One Martini backbone bead per residue (centre of mass of N, CA, C, O) as a GRO file, in nm:
protein
  393
    1MET     BB    1   7.451   9.081   9.915
    2LEU     BB    2   7.705   9.244   9.837
    3TYR     BB    3   7.582   9.415   9.611
    4ALA     BB    4   7.352   9.532   9.781
    5ALA     BB    5   7.527   9.668   9.997
    6SER     BB    6   7.672   9.853   9.795
    7ALA     BB    7   7.422   9.999   9.698
    8LEU     BB    8   7.337  10.119   9.972
    9ALA     BB    9   7.598  10.273  10.027
   10ALA     BB   10   7.585  10.452   9.775
   11PHE     BB   11   7.302  10.580   9.829
   12ALA     BB   12   7.369  10.701  10.112
   13ILE     BB   13   7.597  10.913   9.981
   14ALA     BB   14   7.467  11.076   9.747
   15PRO     BB   15   7.398  11.360   9.891
   16ASP     BB   16   7.729  11.406   9.956
   17VAL     BB   17   7.804  11.438   9.668
   18GLY     BB   18   8.011  11.637   9.464
   19ARG     BB   19   8.207  11.542   9.282
   20ALA     BB   20   8.212  11.364   8.988
   21ALA     BB   21   8.404  11.127   9.087
   22ARG     BB   22   8.177  11.051   9.320
   23CYS     BB   23   7.915  10.973   9.159
   24ASP     BB   24   8.005  10.666   9.113
   25LEU     BB   25   7.935  10.624   9.434
   26GLY     BB   26   7.651  10.694   9.412
   27ALA     BB   27   7.387  10.662   9.221
   28ARG     BB   28   7.532  10.520   8.988
   29GLY     BB   29   7.666  10.299   9.155
   30GLY     BB   30   7.409  10.187   9.284
   31ALA     BB   31   7.275  10.094   9.017
   32ARG     BB   32   7.496   9.892   8.936
   33TYR     BB   33   7.478   9.715   9.190
   34ALA     BB   34   7.179   9.643   9.159
   35VAL     BB   35   7.210   9.488   8.897
   36GLY     BB   36   7.412   9.283   9.011
   37ALA     BB   37   7.219   9.169   9.227
   38LEU     BB   38   7.000   9.066   9.033
   39VAL     BB   39   7.179   8.874   8.867
   40ALA     BB   40   7.279   8.707   9.108
   41TRP     BB   41   6.999   8.602   9.189
   42LEU     BB   42   6.944   8.453   8.921
   43LEU     BB   43   7.188   8.264   8.935
   44VAL     BB   44   7.120   8.127   9.204
   45SER     BB   45   6.831   8.025   9.127
   46ARG     BB   46   6.975   7.850   8.874
   47ARG     BB   47   7.244   7.713   8.945
   48VAL     BB   48   7.505   7.814   8.844
   49SER     BB   49   7.810   7.849   8.772
   50ILE     BB   50   8.106   7.985   8.881
   51ARG     BB   51   8.174   8.126   8.612
   52ALA     BB   52   7.932   8.323   8.609
   53ARG     BB   53   8.025   8.477   8.862
   54ALA     BB   54   8.292   8.575   8.742
   55ILE     BB   55   8.167   8.734   8.507
   56LEU     BB   56   8.003   8.925   8.683
   57ALA     BB   57   8.238   9.050   8.838
   58SER     BB   58   8.371   9.168   8.582
   59ALA     BB   59   8.130   9.345   8.492
   60VAL     BB   60   8.111   9.517   8.748
   61PHE     BB   61   8.395   9.626   8.737
   62ALA     BB   62   8.362   9.777   8.471
   63ALA     BB   63   8.123   9.964   8.574
   64VAL     BB   64   8.262  10.072   8.869
   65ALA     BB   65   8.581  10.117   8.758
   66LEU     BB   66   8.692  10.119   8.467
   67VAL     BB   67   8.511  10.327   8.322
   68PRO     BB   68   8.535  10.567   8.524
   69THR     BB   69   8.839  10.602   8.495
   70ILE     BB   70   8.843  10.681   8.193
   71LEU     BB   71   8.634  10.913   8.198
   72HIS     BB   72   8.785  11.094   8.411
   73ALA     BB   73   9.054  11.111   8.257
   74ASP     BB   74   8.921  11.255   8.010
   75ALA     BB   75   8.757  11.497   8.176
   76ARG     BB   76   8.986  11.662   8.337
   77ASN     BB   77   9.053  11.885   8.121
   78ALA     BB   78   8.789  12.053   8.193
   79SER     BB   79   8.791  11.946   8.519
   80VAL     BB   80   8.988  11.896   8.776
   81THR     BB   81   8.817  11.910   9.051
   82ALA     BB   82   8.583  11.704   8.944
   83HIS     BB   83   8.784  11.438   8.826
   84VAL     BB   84   9.001  11.478   9.071
   85LYS     BB   85   9.224  11.411   9.307
   86SER     BB   86   9.493  11.521   9.484
   87ASP     BB   87   9.660  11.261   9.480
   88VAL     BB   88   9.718  11.260   9.175
   89LEU     BB   89   9.842  11.542   9.143
   90ILE     BB   90  10.079  11.508   9.336
   91VAL     BB   91  10.227  11.282   9.186
   92GLU     BB   92  10.257  11.428   8.912
   93GLN     BB   93  10.404  11.689   9.017
   94ALA     BB   94  10.636  11.545   9.161
   95ALA     BB   95  10.749  11.410   8.907
   96GLU     BB   96  10.808  11.677   8.759
   97SER     BB   97  11.005  11.786   8.965
   98LEU     BB   98  11.211  11.554   8.945
   99LEU     BB   99  11.264  11.588   8.637
  100HIS     BB  100  11.381  11.896   8.719
  101GLY     BB  101  11.557  11.852   8.999
  102ARG     BB  102  11.340  11.847   9.229
  103ASN     BB  103  11.228  11.825   9.547
  104PRO     BB  104  10.917  11.691   9.634
  105TYR     BB  105  10.956  11.753   9.961
  106VAL     BB  106  10.987  12.087   9.903
  107VAL     BB  107  10.792  12.159   9.707
  108ILE     BB  108  10.555  12.407   9.604
  109HIS     BB  109  10.229  12.365   9.448
  110ASP     BB  110  10.109  12.684   9.336
  111GLN     BB  111  10.082  12.554   9.053
  112GLY     BB  112   9.858  12.451   8.844
  113SER     BB  113   9.643  12.191   8.942
  114LEU     BB  114   9.700  12.287   9.265
  115ALA     BB  115   9.614  12.592   9.305
  116GLU     BB  116   9.308  12.536   9.437
  117TRP     BB  117   9.430  12.418   9.680
  118PRO     BB  118   9.530  12.378   9.973
  119ALA     BB  119   9.823  12.451  10.129
  120THR     BB  120   9.884  12.164  10.247
  121THR     BB  121   9.863  12.015   9.978
  122LYS     BB  122  10.094  12.180   9.821
  123ALA     BB  123  10.335  12.124  10.057
  124HIS     BB  124  10.283  11.800  10.025
  125PHE     BB  125  10.446  11.460  10.000
  126PRO     BB  126  10.294  11.163  10.149
  127TYR     BB  127  10.490  10.972   9.981
  128LEU     BB  128  10.673  10.737   9.844
  129PRO     BB  129  10.903  10.734   9.585
  130ALA     BB  130  10.799  10.502   9.384
  131ILE     BB  131  10.532  10.655   9.295
  132LEU     BB  132  10.669  10.847   9.083
  133VAL     BB  133  10.673  10.657   8.839
  134LEU     BB  134  10.353  10.688   8.784
  135GLY     BB  135  10.389  11.009   8.706
  136MET     BB  136  10.580  11.024   8.452
  137PRO     BB  137  10.409  11.002   8.191
  138ARG     BB  138  10.288  11.293   8.222
  139ALA     BB  139  10.559  11.446   8.250
  140VAL     BB  140  10.658  11.353   7.959
  141ALA     BB  141  10.383  11.342   7.761
  142GLY     BB  142  10.149  11.463   7.897
  143PRO     BB  143   9.839  11.523   7.857
  144GLY     BB  144   9.607  11.242   7.912
  145THR     BB  145   9.431  10.966   7.947
  146TRP     BB  146   9.691  10.752   7.950
  147THR     BB  147   9.857  10.947   8.176
  148ASP     BB  148   9.692  10.889   8.398
  149ALA     BB  149   9.760  10.759   8.700
  150ARG     BB  150   9.505  10.574   8.725
  151VAL     BB  151   9.557  10.411   8.467
  152ILE     BB  152   9.831  10.305   8.551
  153TYR     BB  153   9.749  10.168   8.808
  154LEU     BB  154   9.536   9.974   8.687
  155ALA     BB  155   9.713   9.818   8.488
  156ILE     BB  156   9.911   9.708   8.705
  157THR     BB  157   9.710   9.582   8.894
  158LEU     BB  158   9.597   9.369   8.695
  159ALA     BB  159   9.878   9.237   8.627
  160ILE     BB  160   9.903   9.142   8.937
  161ALA     BB  161   9.627   9.049   9.068
  162VAL     BB  162   9.516   8.826   8.882
  163PRO     BB  163   9.749   8.617   8.904
  164SER     BB  164   9.749   8.608   9.215
  165ILE     BB  165   9.458   8.501   9.249
  166LEU     BB  166   9.500   8.243   9.074
  167TRP     BB  167   9.754   8.144   9.269
  168LEU     BB  168   9.589   8.119   9.503
  169SER     BB  169   9.553   7.907   9.780
  170ALA     BB  170   9.228   7.842   9.682
  171SER     BB  171   8.927   7.862   9.618
  172VAL     BB  172   8.729   7.980   9.376
  173GLU     BB  173   8.548   8.142   9.565
  174GLY     BB  174   8.781   8.286   9.711
  175ARG     BB  175   8.891   8.434   9.461
  176ILE     BB  176   8.639   8.596   9.399
  177ARG     BB  177   8.628   8.740   9.671
  178ALA     BB  178   8.900   8.885   9.644
  179PHE     BB  179   8.821   9.047   9.391
  180GLN     BB  180   8.576   9.195   9.506
  181VAL     BB  181   8.703   9.343   9.755
  182MET     BB  182   8.939   9.485   9.594
  183LEU     BB  183   8.757   9.588   9.303
  184VAL     BB  184   8.421   9.583   9.322
  185LEU     BB  185   8.334   9.677   9.571
  186VAL     BB  186   8.298   9.945   9.787
  187SER     BB  187   8.587   9.869   9.916
  188GLY     BB  188   8.744   9.930   9.609
  189ALA     BB  189   8.639  10.081   9.352
  190PRO     BB  190   8.667  10.387   9.442
  191LEU     BB  191   8.984  10.375   9.450
  192VAL     BB  192   9.035  10.357   9.147
  193PHE     BB  193   8.889  10.645   9.038
  194THR     BB  194   9.018  10.844   9.268
  195SER     BB  195   9.325  10.712   9.302
  196GLY     BB  196   9.479  10.383   9.299
  197LYS     BB  197   9.726  10.321   9.494
  198GLU     BB  198   9.606  10.116   9.697
  199VAL     BB  199   9.557   9.877   9.496
  200LEU     BB  200   9.845   9.852   9.405
  201VAL     BB  201   9.971   9.784   9.678
  202LEU     BB  202   9.789   9.539   9.732
  203SER     BB  203   9.887   9.371   9.490
  204LEU     BB  204  10.179   9.345   9.594
  205VAL     BB  205  10.112   9.209   9.862
  206LEU     BB  206   9.974   8.964   9.739
  207ALA     BB  207  10.213   8.866   9.571
  208SER     BB  208  10.395   8.816   9.816
  209LEU     BB  209  10.212   8.605   9.962
  210VAL     BB  210  10.197   8.400   9.730
  211ALA     BB  211  10.501   8.354   9.705
  212LEU     BB  212  10.534   8.261   9.998
  213GLN     BB  213  10.335   8.022   9.982
  214ARG     BB  214  10.525   7.893   9.730
  215GLY     BB  215  10.848   7.963   9.796
  216HIS     BB  216  10.919   8.258   9.662
  217THR     BB  217  11.141   8.462   9.785
  218PHE     BB  218  11.218   8.688   9.579
  219ALA     BB  219  10.931   8.766   9.486
  220SER     BB  220  10.830   8.843   9.765
  221GLY     BB  221  11.042   9.062   9.831
  222ALA     BB  222  11.002   9.243   9.580
  223SER     BB  223  10.703   9.310   9.622
  224ALA     BB  224  10.726   9.424   9.909
  225GLY     BB  225  10.938   9.642   9.839
  226LEU     BB  226  10.767   9.806   9.641
  227ALA     BB  227  10.538   9.866   9.837
  228ALA     BB  228  10.725  10.005  10.059
  229ALA     BB  229  10.824  10.228   9.841
  230MET     BB  230  10.515  10.357   9.819
  231HIS     BB  231  10.398  10.264  10.118
  232GLN     BB  232  10.370  10.268  10.459
  233LEU     BB  233  10.169  10.017  10.513
  234ALA     BB  234  10.355   9.790  10.380
  235TRP     BB  235  10.562   9.749  10.626
  236VAL     BB  236  10.398   9.540  10.803
  237ILE     BB  237  10.500   9.264  10.655
  238LEU     BB  238  10.801   9.242  10.726
  239PRO     BB  239  10.812   9.136  11.023
  240MET     BB  240  10.622   8.891  10.976
  241THR     BB  241  10.805   8.756  10.765
  242ALA     BB  242  11.068   8.735  10.937
  243PHE     BB  243  10.905   8.530  11.158
  244MET     BB  244  10.874   8.305  10.970
  245LEU     BB  245  10.815   7.954  10.982
  246THR     BB  246  11.000   7.685  10.809
  247ARG     BB  247  11.050   7.398  10.938
  248GLY     BB  248  11.160   7.565  11.202
  249ARG     BB  249  11.250   7.802  11.010
  250ALA     BB  250  11.347   8.157  10.914
  251THR     BB  251  11.480   8.185  10.629
  252THR     BB  252  11.263   8.267  10.422
  253GLY     BB  253  11.151   8.519  10.564
  254ARG     BB  254  11.420   8.670  10.597
  255LYS     BB  255  11.492   8.696  10.303
  256ALA     BB  256  11.239   8.846  10.208
  257ALA     BB  257  11.271   9.085  10.408
  258ALA     BB  258  11.554   9.173  10.314
  259ILE     BB  259  11.479   9.239  10.024
  260ALA     BB  260  11.258   9.444  10.085
  261ALA     BB  261  11.429   9.641  10.255
  262SER     BB  262  11.640   9.703  10.038
  263ILE     BB  263  11.448   9.832   9.832
  264ALA     BB  264  11.325  10.051  10.015
  265ILE     BB  265  11.594  10.188  10.101
  266ALA     BB  266  11.691  10.256   9.813
  267ALA     BB  267  11.449  10.457   9.765
  268VAL     BB  268  11.477  10.639  10.029
  269GLY     BB  269  11.773  10.728  10.078
  270PRO     BB  270  11.821  10.974   9.878
  271PHE     BB  271  11.601  11.157  10.026
  272LEU     BB  272  11.739  11.164  10.299
  273VAL     BB  273  11.999  11.299  10.194
  274TRP     BB  274  11.872  11.547  10.065
  275ASP     BB  275  11.609  11.573  10.297
  276ALA     BB  276  11.520  11.461  10.596
  277GLY     BB  277  11.317  11.664  10.711
  278ALA     BB  278  11.114  11.671  10.473
  279PHE     BB  279  11.059  11.368  10.461
  280VAL     BB  280  10.945  11.330  10.750
  281GLU     BB  281  10.721  11.540  10.733
  282ASP     BB  282  10.565  11.411  10.482
  283THR     BB  283  10.571  11.078  10.566
  284VAL     BB  284  10.494  11.111  10.888
  285LEU     BB  285  10.360  11.369  11.012
  286PHE     BB  286  10.136  11.442  10.811
  287PRO     BB  287   9.970  11.168  10.815
  288LEU     BB  288   9.923  11.213  11.143
  289GLY     BB  289   9.828  11.546  11.138
  290PHE     BB  290  10.053  11.728  11.109
  291ASP     BB  291   9.978  12.028  10.966
  292GLN     BB  292   9.666  11.979  11.019
  293PRO     BB  293   9.346  11.992  11.029
  294VAL     BB  294   9.080  11.929  11.226
  295VAL     BB  295   8.886  11.637  11.160
  296GLY     BB  296   8.558  11.431  11.155
  297THR     BB  297   8.538  11.195  10.924
  298THR     BB  298   8.689  10.988  11.117
  299LEU     BB  299   8.549  10.748  11.352
  300THR     BB  300   8.797  10.715  11.557
  301PRO     BB  301   8.950  10.713  11.850
  302GLY     BB  302   9.191  10.890  11.764
  303SER     BB  303   9.032  11.119  11.612
  304LEU     BB  304   8.855  11.202  11.851
  305VAL     BB  305   9.079  11.289  12.041
  306ALA     BB  306   9.214  11.493  11.844
  307GLY     BB  307   8.957  11.674  11.822
  308VAL     BB  308   8.948  11.753  12.128
  309ALA     BB  309   9.290  11.707  12.156
  310PRO     BB  310   9.542  11.810  11.961
  311SER     BB  311   9.786  11.786  12.179
  312ALA     BB  312   9.753  11.448  12.182
  313ARG     BB  313   9.910  11.324  11.940
  314TRP     BB  314  10.171  11.213  12.070
  315VAL     BB  315  10.023  11.019  12.257
  316LEU     BB  316   9.894  10.851  12.033
  317VAL     BB  317  10.156  10.759  11.903
  318LEU     BB  318  10.267  10.613  12.151
  319VAL     BB  319  10.028  10.416  12.189
  320THR     BB  320  10.057  10.286  11.911
  321LEU     BB  321  10.345  10.176  11.944
  322ILE     BB  322  10.286   9.998  12.190
  323ALA     BB  323  10.063   9.822  12.065
  324VAL     BB  324  10.228   9.716  11.825
  325ALA     BB  325  10.457   9.588  11.990
  326ALA     BB  326  10.283   9.396  12.161
  327TYR     BB  327  10.159   9.235  11.927
  328THR     BB  328  10.422   9.141  11.796
  329VAL     BB  329  10.521   8.974  12.036
  330ALA     BB  330  10.274   8.784  12.047
  331VAL     BB  331  10.312   8.666  11.764
  332VAL     BB  332  10.599   8.554  11.794
  333ARG     BB  333  10.535   8.363  12.034
  334ARG     BB  334  10.316   8.199  11.872
  335GLY     BB  335  10.366   8.210  11.566
  336VAL     BB  336  10.480   8.197  11.215
  337ARG     BB  337  10.387   7.943  10.951
  338ALA     BB  338  10.234   8.127  10.732
  339ALA     BB  339  10.099   8.339  10.505
  340SER     BB  340   9.829   8.366  10.659
  341ASP     BB  341   9.962   8.469  10.921
  342VAL     BB  342  10.080   8.725  10.801
  343ALA     BB  343   9.811   8.851  10.711
  344ARG     BB  344   9.670   8.852  10.986
  345ALA     BB  345   9.879   9.010  11.153
  346ALA     BB  346   9.888   9.259  10.967
  347GLY     BB  347   9.588   9.330  10.978
  348ILE     BB  348   9.567   9.374  11.288
  349LEU     BB  349   9.793   9.580  11.313
  350LEU     BB  350   9.661   9.793  11.129
  351LEU     BB  351   9.399   9.824  11.283
  352ILE     BB  352   9.523   9.933  11.539
  353ALA     BB  353   9.668  10.179  11.413
  354LEU     BB  354   9.414  10.316  11.282
  355LEU     BB  355   9.245  10.351  11.546
  356LEU     BB  356   9.484  10.521  11.710
  357ALA     BB  357   9.535  10.727  11.521
  358PRO     BB  358   9.496  11.074  11.481
  359ARG     BB  359   9.504  11.006  11.159
  360VAL     BB  360   9.273  10.885  10.900
  361ARG     BB  361   9.190  10.710  10.620
  362LEU     BB  362   8.935  10.526  10.501
  363ALA     BB  363   9.095  10.376  10.269
  364TYR     BB  364   9.297  10.216  10.466
  365PHE     BB  365   9.091   9.980  10.547
  366ALA     BB  366   9.155   9.798  10.299
  367PHE     BB  367   9.399   9.652  10.408
  368PRO     BB  368   9.286   9.479  10.646
  369ALA     BB  369   9.050   9.356  10.490
  370ASN     BB  370   9.224   9.197  10.281
  371LEU     BB  371   9.416   9.046  10.471
  372LEU     BB  372   9.193   8.891  10.630
  373LEU     BB  373   9.071   8.751  10.387
  374TRP     BB  374   9.322   8.602  10.285
  375SER     BB  375   9.368   8.440  10.543
  376ARG     BB  376   9.100   8.285  10.533
  377ILE     BB  377   9.110   8.152  10.236
  378ALA     BB  378   9.420   8.031  10.298
  379ASP     BB  379   9.439   7.878  10.574
  380ARG     BB  380   9.377   7.576  10.529
  381ARG     BB  381   9.595   7.513  10.311
  382ASP     BB  382   9.840   7.623  10.454
  383HIS     BB  383   9.828   7.421  10.705
  384VAL     BB  384   9.847   7.165  10.546
  385CYS     BB  385  10.125   7.228  10.424
  386ALA     BB  386  10.274   7.268  10.697
  387VAL     BB  387  10.228   6.983  10.810
  388ARG     BB  388  10.356   6.824  10.578
  389ALA     BB  389  10.639   6.965  10.596
  390SER     BB  390  10.687   6.850  10.904
  391GLU     BB  391  10.703   6.580  10.803
  392PRO     BB  392  10.864   6.301  10.775
  393LEU     BB  393  11.019   6.112  10.513
   0.00000   0.00000   0.00000
């Protein structure tokens, strides 16, 4: 059913697909998902083992995500605008600017691969500093298939996500489902070959939650810190982790959150000192829609209001902050006792923020979707462990 739904979703957008990088989400992607659905139906009808389902998930992943990423990374030399999104180009050119001693939050990239893109795209670097490391291979070694930022993203994502999913305290079926939603289905695969950074940040968040689930404080904090140093949405797990109670104490969660915050601040701090105004404009105001044209591609309550009344953006930001603060207080009062609670609270918090924000990218809904799924598949075992840990010896 999941593969069939992905096939239908891909076929549904096929007429609207323009650039070649999105064609793998259109008709070609739909055909691959349809084959996966047929094979899955045959496996279910023959009652094969769970291992066969895992092999099928890996094969579909290779067809809909891995191969398209490599092909588009190789073909982008012939046509930049057809085979790569601006997200990738921005990271690579910002890394090149930093390599030459220029502030990526100030530079306007009106030359090179971004020359044909809109002025707002060339003038802003809307990501956090740690993501620049992933653009350095192309800045240092030059153009090539294997220096494409998407290929770097994917290699690191697999190195982090696969062990994290295997170590996740959940059933085998739950682990397969986590892999599918994150990297295989239409909810995740298109992010791999079009942008890549979202799944990388998600893999770090998952690694942090798995480490937290298993009581590895430093690993949890380090993973969350790297994620928060790369992407603004990853910051949501820090307060939830800080309030987590283990055996009636908040020590473990607070330590992990403190480590994460220290790493993130260490990455962000130098750029704030370099030019605080430019940093805030690019990483806070621009992602919220300020200095951007009003578009109606994402039909959320916040984006609809901003489309009708662009001057109400600050009101929407204020409403979002109030809603987020109110939900955080409610979660803290109820109690956060396990990693699954952290994932659930962070997922709902992100969903509230994304629905109310004046501008949001559809890709960002992958964050709450994965967080809520992880909380569900890990919830039962998490709470069994929490109850046993609270019992007297």
